N, C-alpha and C positions, 0 to 999 in steps of 0.2 A: 245384884249385885249383876256390876257393867259386864262385860264381853272386853277382856283386857284384848283382845283382836282387835277391837272398830275401829281406833284409832290409825292402826296399818293399814288394812283392809278400807278408809277412807284415804286415804295415803296412795296406796297401789290404783284406786277407782282415778283417783288426777292423776296420775302417770301413764295408766292407761288411754285418758283421754287424751294428755297432752301429745303422746307417740301417736296420738293417730287423727290428730291436727299438723304435728310434724310429715309424718308420712304424705296424708292429705297435698301438701303443702310441695314436697315435693317434687308427684307423681304429675302438680299442677304442672312445676312451671321444668317437666322435661319432657314435658307435651309440648311446650308455648317454641311458635315458632322462631321466635329473632332470640333466644336464648339458645346457643352454638357450645356445643359441649368439643369440639373439636381444640384441643388445645397446638397451641405452634408447634409446639413440641416433640416425638416417639420414640420412645424406647426400645432396644433390641426385642423385648417379650410382643410387643403394639406390632412391632413388621409383623414379624414371626406369627404370629395369629393370623395379624388382617392378609398378609399373602398363605396361607397353608407350605413355609417356606421349612423343611428339614433344617437343621443346623448348616449340617454342611454345603445345601446351596447357598444358606443367605449369608454365612460367612466369604465364599466365593463370591458373592454375588455385593458386598460389601466392598471387596477388592477391587470390583469392577467399577466403582459406582465414581464414578467425579465433583470437584472442591465441590465445595457448600450442603452436598443431600448428608452428611458424615460432620455432625455437629463433634468436633476431636479439641474437648477437653485437657486440666491435666487431672483428670478421674479418666481410668482405663472403662468404663462407661461409653458403653457407642448410643448415640443421641440421633435422633433423625431430625431436619427442619422439615416441615410435613408437608410445603406447597412446593419444594422442589422435592423431594422425594413422588412428591402426585401425581409430578408431572416427568420426572424418571422412568418412574414406571411406565406414559400414556408414549412414554418413545419410543420408535419400530425400534423391533434389535437389529443390531447387524451381521453378518457371518464374519 
């Protein structure tokens, strides 16, 4: 009598092999210097994570940012132009 789990086992083996191939592909493309993972737009959470600013500091800085750094659309979400934000971060602080 055949084992009723053999077809399931064969399918799981195929899925494991495919998932390993996908994982290897993703690892090889993430280390490729020609690909850029830098999106042109940053979210508020990404900016907070990047800078380490707490919420109060973050919103105080957003209020002082020049036009174009913060992208204001119809939604209430704060989005940032990555290039302009990085330039703004590098400008010296004026007293």
